[in-house]
ZADO-156533 format. One line per 3 residues: number of its first residue (from 1); their letters; for each residue x, y, z of N, C-alpha, C. Coordinates in Angstrom, 3 decimals. Example, Ala and Ser with C-alpha at 12.3 -4.5 7.8 and 13.67 -1.06 7.14 Angstrom:
BEGIN
1 = as = 13.190 -5.690 7.800 12.300 -4.500 7.800 13.200 -3.300 7.800  12.850 -2.250 7.080 13.670 -1.060 7.140 12.900 0.030 7.870 $
//
This chain:
BEGIN
1 = mvi = -77.519 -40.095 125.928 -76.863 -39.991 124.640 -77.450 -38.819 123.869  -76.617 -37.926 123.369 -77.072 -36.784 122.585 -77.184 -37.203 121.134  -78.352 -36.996 120.529 -78.575 -37.388 119.146 -78.670 -36.140 118.280 $
4 = tmq = -77.811 -36.063 117.259 -77.848 -34.961 116.305 -78.287 -35.513 114.960  -79.309 -34.918 114.362 -79.873 -35.424 113.123 -79.697 -34.437 111.969  -79.464 -34.986 110.779 -79.571 -34.204 109.563 -81.010 -34.360 109.065 $
7 = rsi = -81.426 -33.485 108.161 -82.811 -33.556 107.725 -83.110 -34.882 107.026  -82.252 -35.309 106.112 -82.447 -36.573 105.420 -81.283 -37.491 105.742  -81.567 -38.623 106.362 -80.536 -39.561 106.739 -80.451 -40.652 105.675 $
10 = tfp = -79.279 -40.839 105.088 -79.122 -41.866 104.064 -78.104 -42.907 104.526  -78.344 -44.152 104.143 -77.448 -45.251 104.455 -77.169 -46.023 103.178  -75.990 -46.625 103.080 -75.725 -47.451 101.900 -76.759 -48.570 101.813 $
13 = pir = -77.383 -48.773 100.674 -78.409 -49.825 100.531 -77.754 -51.196 100.393  -77.156 -51.674 101.477 -76.408 -52.924 101.436 -76.728 -53.764 102.666  -76.389 -55.040 102.582 -76.567 -55.930 103.710 -75.326 -55.920 104.594 $
16 = lrr = -75.502 -56.442 105.776 -74.397 -56.492 106.729 -73.200 -57.267 106.176  -73.462 -58.289 105.377 -72.380 -59.106 104.819 -71.369 -58.251 104.077  -71.837 -57.260 103.309 -70.925 -56.396 102.555 -70.097 -55.528 103.501 $
19 = ide = -70.726 -54.992 104.525 -69.976 -54.196 105.510 -68.914 -55.057 106.184  -69.295 -56.268 106.559 -68.370 -57.191 107.220 -67.182 -57.522 106.302  -67.458 -57.783 105.036 -66.401 -58.093 104.077 -65.493 -56.881 103.860 $
22 = yia = -66.087 -55.710 103.791 -65.322 -54.472 103.624 -64.340 -54.304 104.784  -64.830 -54.446 106.008 -63.983 -54.238 107.182 -62.864 -55.270 107.238  -63.175 -56.526 106.929 -62.150 -57.566 106.927 -61.085 -57.275 105.871 $
25 = yva = -61.496 -56.776 104.712 -60.561 -56.468 103.625 -59.653 -55.298 104.007  -60.243 -54.282 104.615 -59.443 -53.127 105.053 -58.451 -53.551 106.131  -58.891 -54.413 107.043 -58.000 -54.887 108.109 -56.785 -55.602 107.537 $
28 = kht = -56.976 -56.320 106.447 -55.901 -57.132 105.872 -55.022 -56.358 104.906  -55.610 -55.424 104.150 -54.888 -54.832 103.016 -54.601 -53.339 103.128  -55.299 -52.592 103.983 -55.218 -51.129 103.990 -55.272 -50.614 102.539 $
31 = ptl = -56.380 -50.859 101.858 -56.444 -50.611 100.408 -56.683 -49.154 100.044  -56.418 -48.850 98.781 -56.835 -47.568 98.232 -58.337 -47.640 97.971  -58.951 -46.487 97.749 -60.379 -46.467 97.458 -60.677 -47.163 96.136 $
34 = del = -59.757 -47.040 95.170 -59.934 -47.736 93.891 -59.871 -49.244 94.086  -58.983 -49.695 94.951 -58.878 -51.139 95.208 -60.142 -51.680 95.856  -60.776 -50.887 96.710 -62.043 -51.302 97.303 -63.113 -51.489 96.231 $
37 = rea = -63.141 -50.583 95.265 -64.111 -50.709 94.174 -63.809 -51.927 93.309  -62.528 -52.125 93.006 -62.143 -53.273 92.189 -62.495 -54.590 92.866  -62.474 -54.592 94.194 -62.823 -55.796 94.958 -64.334 -55.945 95.127 $
40 = gle = -65.105 -54.977 94.597 -66.557 -55.030 94.713 -67.081 -54.685 96.088  -66.289 -53.909 96.838 -66.645 -53.609 98.223 -67.024 -52.155 98.451  -67.199 -51.394 97.405 -67.581 -49.996 97.538 -68.597 -49.632 96.480 $
43 = igr = -69.475 -48.697 96.809 -70.475 -48.191 95.868 -70.480 -46.676 95.952  -71.013 -46.044 94.933 -71.095 -44.585 94.919 -69.814 -43.946 94.424  -69.870 -42.649 94.270 -68.733 -41.902 93.724 -67.814 -41.383 94.817 $
46 = grg = -66.651 -40.907 94.371 -65.713 -40.269 95.291 -65.259 -41.224 96.375  -65.426 -40.790 97.610 -65.002 -41.604 98.744 -65.803 -42.888 98.841  -67.019 -42.871 98.332 -67.871 -44.058 98.342 -68.806 -44.078 99.534 $
49 = dit = -70.006 -44.624 99.315 -71.043 -44.599 100.348 -70.666 -45.402 101.584  -70.062 -46.578 101.381 -69.725 -47.427 102.523 -68.596 -46.796 103.323  -67.604 -46.283 102.630 -66.491 -45.623 103.318 -66.980 -44.448 104.151 $
52 = rfl = -67.814 -43.615 103.579 -68.318 -42.455 104.315 -69.118 -42.883 105.538  -69.932 -43.928 105.379 -70.723 -44.431 106.494 -69.819 -44.926 107.626  -68.804 -45.713 107.288 -67.911 -46.265 108.311 -66.986 -45.202 108.892 $
55 = eri = -66.673 -44.166 108.112 -65.940 -43.028 108.678 -66.800 -42.315 109.712  -68.066 -42.146 109.399 -68.959 -41.399 110.278 -69.108 -42.078 111.637  -69.068 -43.416 111.654 -69.208 -44.111 112.933 -67.842 -44.499 113.514 $
58 = kvv = -66.770 -43.923 112.923 -65.406 -43.994 113.487 -64.775 -45.387 113.442  -65.183 -46.202 112.467 -64.584 -47.529 112.302 -63.419 -47.488 111.316  -63.539 -46.611 110.319 -62.547 -46.488 109.249 -62.093 -45.045 109.150 $
61 = evs = -60.832 -44.863 108.766 -60.334 -43.528 108.448 -59.575 -43.593 107.132  -59.608 -42.498 106.383 -58.935 -42.441 105.087 -57.824 -41.407 105.155  -56.629 -41.842 104.781 -55.469 -40.951 104.761 -54.635 -41.265 103.535 $
64 = ngr = -54.288 -40.226 102.777 -53.493 -40.391 101.557 -54.128 -41.398 100.594  -55.462 -41.366 100.552 -56.175 -42.207 99.599 -56.337 -43.654 100.007  -55.917 -44.010 101.219 -56.025 -45.390 101.682 -56.951 -45.472 102.887 $
67 = aal = -57.728 -46.540 102.924 -58.627 -46.783 104.039 -57.941 -47.677 105.062  -58.052 -47.317 106.323 -57.471 -48.110 107.407 -58.447 -48.138 108.568  -58.320 -49.159 109.399 -59.167 -49.239 110.577 -58.688 -48.261 111.639 $
70 = tal = -59.615 -47.667 112.342 -59.301 -46.874 113.530 -59.052 -47.840 114.693  -58.695 -47.298 115.842 -58.555 -48.137 117.033 -59.878 -48.834 117.352  -60.989 -48.109 117.170 -62.298 -48.701 117.390 -62.556 -49.821 116.391 $
73 = grq = -62.158 -49.609 115.143 -62.321 -50.627 114.117 -61.541 -51.895 114.439  -60.335 -51.730 114.979 -59.530 -52.905 115.355 -60.171 -53.666 116.506  -60.768 -52.931 117.441 -61.488 -53.597 118.527 -62.694 -54.358 117.985 $
76 = lvs = -63.370 -53.766 117.001 -64.512 -54.417 116.369 -64.091 -55.740 115.740  -62.988 -55.729 114.988 -62.516 -56.943 114.323 -62.152 -58.015 115.347  -61.519 -57.610 116.430 -61.142 -58.563 117.474 -62.374 -59.223 118.085 $
79 = lre = -63.383 -58.424 118.414 -64.602 -58.972 118.991 -65.407 -59.764 117.964  -65.333 -59.358 116.700 -66.016 -60.103 115.623 -65.465 -61.523 115.526  -64.171 -61.681 115.679 -63.558 -63.010 115.617 -64.036 -63.894 116.763 $
82 = ilg = -64.335 -63.299 117.898 -64.748 -64.058 119.073 -66.246 -64.345 119.056  -67.054 -63.345 118.697 -68.502 -63.413 118.898 -69.329 -63.473 117.623  -68.687 -63.311 116.461 -69.453 -63.316 115.223 -70.106 -61.978 114.945 $
85 = vav = -71.033 -61.965 113.983 -71.603 -60.708 113.509 -72.503 -60.032 114.530  -72.887 -60.726 115.610 -73.739 -60.101 116.628 -73.101 -58.852 117.211  -71.763 -58.780 117.164 -71.085 -57.616 117.741 -71.454 -56.324 117.006 $
88 = yha = -71.865 -56.437 115.735 -72.290 -55.244 115.006 -73.532 -54.620 115.630  -74.328 -55.421 116.306 -75.507 -54.858 116.981 -75.078 -53.822 118.009  -74.068 -54.146 118.803 -73.578 -53.186 119.801 -73.004 -51.947 119.126 $
91 = lff = -72.250 -52.140 118.042 -71.674 -51.012 117.312 -72.762 -50.076 116.809  -73.748 -50.614 116.107 -74.784 -49.770 115.517 -75.705 -49.188 116.581  -75.977 -49.946 117.633 -76.812 -49.430 118.716 -76.174 -48.200 119.350 $
94 = qrv = -74.868 -48.220 119.500 -74.162 -47.107 120.127 -73.823 -45.984 119.158  -73.664 -46.301 117.878 -73.120 -45.319 116.940 -74.109 -44.825 115.884  -75.226 -45.523 115.711 -76.209 -45.119 114.692 -77.527 -44.826 115.397 $
97 = pqy = -77.837 -43.563 115.656 -79.033 -43.221 116.438 -80.326 -43.802 115.871  -80.458 -43.858 114.540 -81.687 -44.373 113.942 -81.860 -45.865 114.214  -80.747 -46.605 114.208 -80.798 -48.027 114.540 -81.219 -48.190 116.000 $
100 = rll = -80.652 -47.379 116.860 -80.995 -47.444 118.284 -82.479 -47.164 118.504  -83.017 -46.175 117.788 -84.438 -45.872 117.930 -85.296 -47.056 117.513  -84.921 -47.725 116.404 -85.672 -48.902 115.964 -85.664 -49.974 117.054 $
103 = vei = -84.501 -50.249 117.613 -84.388 -51.275 118.653 -85.227 -50.900 119.873  -85.176 -49.640 120.264 -85.936 -49.201 121.436 -87.437 -49.245 121.179  -87.850 -48.900 119.972 -89.276 -48.952 119.636 -89.780 -50.388 119.636 $
106 = lad = -88.986 -51.302 119.079 -89.389 -52.708 119.089 -89.400 -53.271 120.510  -88.531 -52.749 121.365 -88.559 -53.164 122.769 -89.877 -52.752 123.422  -90.422 -51.607 122.991 -91.701 -51.128 123.528 -92.894 -51.860 122.914 $
109 = lne = -92.858 -52.031 121.570 -94.003 -52.594 120.850 -93.938 -54.107 120.704  -92.733 -54.652 120.735 -92.441 -56.081 120.540 -92.525 -56.510 119.087  -93.429 -55.910 118.291 -93.527 -56.270 116.880 -94.216 -55.160 116.105 $
112 = gdf = -94.116 -55.242 114.764 -94.782 -54.269 113.898 -94.466 -54.554 112.449  -95.310 -54.027 111.532 -95.002 -54.188 110.113 -94.102 -53.044 109.655  -93.661 -53.119 108.406 -92.689 -52.145 107.898 -93.206 -50.724 108.041 $
115 = dgl = -94.404 -50.469 107.520 -94.925 -49.097 107.517 -95.154 -48.580 108.940  -95.666 -49.438 109.809 -95.914 -49.007 111.176 -94.632 -48.667 111.919  -93.605 -49.485 111.728 -92.327 -49.219 112.395 -91.635 -48.004 111.796 $
118 = hka = -91.752 -47.849 110.477 -91.161 -46.678 109.819 -91.782 -45.397 110.364  -93.101 -45.407 110.494 -93.786 -44.228 111.038 -93.387 -43.992 112.495  -93.277 -45.061 113.272 -92.931 -44.921 114.684 -91.536 -44.328 114.852 $
121 = vnd = -90.587 -44.774 114.021 -89.231 -44.230 114.088 -89.226 -42.757 113.711  -89.927 -42.402 112.639 -89.950 -40.999 112.223 -90.700 -40.121 113.213  -91.733 -40.658 113.849 -92.418 -39.892 114.902 -91.460 -39.600 116.047 $
124 = rls = -90.655 -40.610 116.409 -89.682 -40.421 117.489 -88.597 -39.432 117.055  -88.182 -39.515 115.788 -87.177 -38.587 115.273 -87.677 -37.150 115.314  -88.954 -36.959 114.952 -89.503 -35.603 114.923 -89.524 -34.994 116.319 $
127 = gis = -89.617 -35.846 117.340 -89.568 -35.341 118.700 -88.177 -34.904 119.109  -87.157 -35.447 118.425 -85.773 -35.069 118.690 -85.398 -33.835 117.886  -85.787 -33.842 116.608 -85.518 -32.714 115.719 -86.655 -32.608 114.718 $
130 = psa = -87.410 -31.520 114.708 -88.578 -31.394 113.826 -88.264 -31.575 112.348  -87.023 -31.311 111.928 -86.673 -31.423 110.517 -86.067 -32.777 110.152  -85.901 -33.663 111.129 -85.265 -34.961 110.865 -86.287 -35.956 110.333 $
133 = wln = -85.846 -36.774 109.384 -86.694 -37.858 108.897 -85.814 -38.926 108.269  -86.373 -40.140 108.164 -85.649 -41.288 107.639 -86.430 -41.844 106.467  -85.812 -41.827 105.279 -86.557 -42.309 104.109 -86.684 -43.836 104.135 $
136 = kva = -87.547 -44.358 103.273 -87.869 -45.780 103.326 -86.697 -46.666 102.919  -85.881 -46.189 101.981 -84.717 -46.982 101.561 -83.746 -47.150 102.733  -83.477 -46.046 103.432 -82.583 -46.101 104.585 -83.181 -46.958 105.702 $
139 = fkt = -84.478 -46.824 105.916 -85.124 -47.608 106.966 -85.089 -49.101 106.646  -85.277 -49.444 105.374 -85.194 -50.853 104.975 -83.810 -51.412 105.259  -82.770 -50.604 104.991 -81.405 -51.035 105.274 -81.214 -51.313 106.755 $
142 = ilq = -81.717 -50.420 107.596 -81.585 -50.589 109.042 -82.310 -51.849 109.508  -83.511 -52.083 108.982 -84.261 -53.281 109.349 -83.518 -54.544 108.928  -82.925 -54.515 107.732 -82.184 -55.677 107.244 -80.972 -55.959 108.124 $
145 = iae = -80.289 -54.889 108.536 -79.144 -55.070 109.426 -79.602 -55.665 110.755  -80.720 -55.182 111.272 -81.243 -55.717 112.525 -81.568 -57.209 112.389  -82.082 -57.602 111.219 -82.313 -59.030 110.954 -80.995 -59.789 110.885 $
148 = dvg = -80.038 -59.234 110.161 -78.765 -59.922 109.934 -77.994 -60.180 111.230  -78.084 -59.270 112.191 -77.362 -59.460 113.455 -78.134 -60.322 114.439  -79.403 -60.602 114.130 -80.203 -61.441 115.006 -81.023 -60.696 116.036 $
151 = ave = -81.182 -59.376 115.863 -81.984 -58.601 116.809 -83.470 -58.664 116.488  -83.773 -58.946 115.203 -85.147 -58.911 114.717 -85.382 -60.132 113.828  -86.596 -60.660 113.849 -86.974 -61.691 112.890 -88.240 -61.238 112.165 $
154 = rin = -88.343 -61.639 110.904 -89.515 -61.265 110.103 -90.307 -62.520 109.783  -91.584 -62.500 110.127 -92.475 -63.617 109.848 -93.742 -63.064 109.208  -93.979 -63.451 107.951 -95.174 -63.009 107.216 -95.328 -61.492 107.228 $
157 = gvy = -94.223 -60.783 107.022 -94.272 -59.332 106.926 -94.292 -58.607 108.252  -94.259 -59.344 109.353 -94.254 -58.728 110.677 -92.860 -58.898 111.280  -92.311 -57.797 111.788 -90.986 -57.815 112.405 -91.156 -57.947 113.920 $
160 = rrr = -90.454 -58.931 114.474 -90.548 -59.182 115.909 -89.175 -59.072 116.556  -89.152 -58.530 117.734 -87.916 -58.418 118.509 -87.493 -59.789 119.007  -86.199 -60.097 118.876 -85.685 -61.397 119.312 -84.884 -61.314 120.611 $
163 = gdp = -84.617 -60.135 121.085 -83.778 -59.988 122.271 -82.426 -59.412 121.895  -81.486 -59.494 122.814 -80.170 -58.890 122.622 -79.211 -59.901 122.004  -78.846 -59.717 120.731 -77.949 -60.679 120.084 -76.544 -60.707 120.686 $
166 = vev = -76.123 -59.610 121.302 -74.810 -59.586 121.945 -74.808 -60.531 123.143  -75.838 -60.455 123.955 -75.940 -61.345 125.106 -75.989 -62.808 124.655  -76.760 -63.073 123.607 -76.856 -64.441 123.084 -75.487 -64.937 122.639 $
169 = avv = -74.737 -64.089 121.928 -73.420 -64.476 121.431 -72.430 -64.703 122.571  -72.485 -63.859 123.598 -71.586 -64.000 124.747 -71.876 -65.311 125.487  -73.143 -65.605 125.707 -73.511 -66.853 126.384 -73.073 -68.053 125.547 $
172 = dyh = -73.318 -67.991 124.233 -72.935 -69.093 123.351 -71.422 -69.320 123.365  -70.663 -68.230 123.366 -69.208 -68.333 123.421 -68.767 -69.091 124.679  -69.338 -68.757 125.816 -68.944 -69.395 127.066 -69.452 -70.835 127.167 $
175 = krh = -70.556 -71.128 126.516 -71.006 -72.514 126.448 -70.037 -73.366 125.639  -69.515 -72.800 124.551 -68.610 -73.547 123.667 -67.216 -73.707 124.266  -66.785 -72.741 125.063 -65.401 -72.746 125.525 -65.251 -72.955 127.032 $
178 = gvr = -66.353 -73.230 127.709 -66.262 -73.412 129.154 -67.349 -74.325 129.662  -67.605 -74.230 130.937 -68.644 -75.031 131.578 -69.553 -74.110 132.390  -70.785 -74.547 132.539 -71.736 -73.783 133.339 -72.005 -74.533 134.641 $
181 = ige = -71.881 -73.815 135.723 -72.207 -74.362 137.041 -73.163 -73.383 137.698  -74.410 -73.832 137.887 -75.438 -72.917 138.381 -75.711 -71.846 137.348  -75.598 -70.592 137.737 -75.828 -69.476 136.823 -74.517 -68.879 136.303 $
184 = syy = -73.403 -69.495 136.632 -72.093 -68.940 136.263 -71.403 -69.799 135.211  -70.523 -69.147 134.430 -69.729 -69.839 133.420 -68.261 -69.776 133.811  -67.563 -70.866 133.502 -66.141 -70.958 133.825 -65.365 -71.357 132.575 $
187 = vsa = -64.322 -70.593 132.270 -63.475 -70.860 131.112 -62.017 -70.839 131.565  -61.122 -71.346 130.701 -59.703 -71.190 130.988 -59.364 -69.706 130.895  -58.366 -69.273 131.628 -58.053 -67.840 131.716 -57.792 -67.218 130.356 $
190 = dra = -57.191 -67.990 129.426 -56.876 -67.432 128.108 -58.113 -67.258 127.237  -59.251 -67.804 127.691 -60.504 -67.643 126.946 -61.351 -66.501 127.484  -60.925 -65.860 128.530 -61.695 -64.744 129.094 -61.665 -63.559 128.130 $
193 = iyr = -62.811 -63.035 127.785 -62.881 -61.896 126.866 -62.380 -60.641 127.560  -62.815 -60.429 128.794 -62.348 -59.311 129.614 -61.971 -59.854 130.995  -60.705 -59.747 131.352 -60.269 -60.267 132.642 -60.970 -59.569 133.805 $
196 = ecg = -61.317 -58.299 133.613 -61.954 -57.556 134.696 -63.399 -58.003 134.946  -63.911 -58.887 134.089 -65.281 -59.385 134.255 -65.295 -60.801 134.835  -64.390 -61.070 135.752 -64.375 -62.384 136.366 -63.240 -62.508 137.354 $
199 = rqi = -63.012 -63.749 137.799 -61.937 -63.976 138.759 -61.400 -65.393 138.599  -60.142 -65.530 138.906 -59.492 -66.832 138.845 -60.002 -67.727 139.972  -60.353 -68.959 139.633 -60.832 -69.919 140.615 -59.733 -70.951 140.857 $
202 = eph = -59.196 -70.952 142.042 -58.145 -71.913 142.396 -58.752 -73.078 143.188  -58.209 -74.297 143.073 -56.979 -74.638 142.325 -57.252 -75.169 140.928  -58.457 -74.924 140.403 -58.868 -75.554 139.153 -58.295 -74.873 137.904 $
205 = gly = -57.771 -73.673 138.045 -57.229 -72.970 136.893 -58.293 -72.428 135.965  -59.521 -72.334 136.447 -60.611 -71.795 135.632 -60.893 -70.344 136.022  -61.570 -69.664 135.109 -61.885 -68.257 135.302 -63.398 -68.119 135.392 $
208 = gvd = -63.894 -67.652 136.540 -65.324 -67.429 136.705 -65.743 -66.137 136.034  -66.729 -66.218 135.136 -67.090 -65.079 134.289 -68.427 -64.481 134.692  -68.471 -63.162 134.764 -69.712 -62.420 134.958 -70.203 -62.018 133.567 $
211 = vac = -71.159 -62.774 133.039 -71.628 -62.558 131.666 -72.210 -61.161 131.484  -72.982 -60.684 132.445 -73.571 -59.347 132.342 -72.496 -58.285 132.237  -71.401 -58.471 132.952 -70.277 -57.533 132.874 -69.663 -57.545 131.486 $
214 = vva = -69.496 -58.734 130.893 -68.921 -58.846 129.548 -69.795 -58.112 128.532  -71.109 -58.337 128.606 -72.036 -57.679 127.682 -71.944 -56.159 127.822  -71.938 -55.677 129.052 -71.853 -54.236 129.293 -70.546 -53.665 128.761 $
217 = kiy = -69.442 -54.403 128.927 -68.149 -53.930 128.433 -68.141 -53.818 126.918  -68.788 -54.751 126.243 -68.851 -54.695 124.780 -69.595 -53.443 124.337  -70.743 -53.169 124.950 -71.490 -51.960 124.594 -70.674 -50.714 124.912 $
220 = ntf = -70.007 -50.710 126.054 -69.200 -49.534 126.421 -68.040 -49.322 125.459  -67.506 -50.404 124.898 -66.418 -50.301 123.934 -66.798 -49.415 122.760  -68.049 -49.482 122.347 -68.501 -48.757 121.161 -69.221 -47.450 121.487 $
223 = sp = -69.293 -47.109 122.767 -69.966 -45.879 123.160 -69.209 -44.656 122.629  -69.926 -43.686 122.060 -69.251 -42.483 121.519 -68.508 -41.722 122.596 $
//
């Protein structure tokens, strides 16, 4: 993955809940930018900080003053309905380089406090681009998002890696809508997230699912 950095990376100082509400509102209403503000779903001037952020990661596009979901955004909403907010982890991991660096650093270290992780991310950024850096406000936002999606937990000021929330959500989905036999999950064909990640089992009418394939397909969906 090629990472291009600006010198100062800024993110809207908001929680995942606001982003999720914004995307759901755009999906339903295709609102004007003023309507987004009136609904309490936008901050900042002009196009707005949240809109610009979601435009940058190709989830939203603005035309004639109205915000609409891109094809990628529609796929996000579809997967969100199936898997919950964990799907944002795959989106940000693939589309937000700074978030990806945090996840990769925690995979190496397993845990760290705010200042230590902030320094580790910026050290890694400097190796990519000497002029790149991430301020503390933006880093706090990224950490909060990682908590909100279930990738990270905070205990007494220490952030610990929890594993892959996408995999957890995919497994949970198949537990709720199918049965597990050995290491495999079986669901009715209409519950298969990706038909190419399994096979029809006759004569039972069930669909054998390759969970690892489903997880990989979700990440590939959001790949730039």
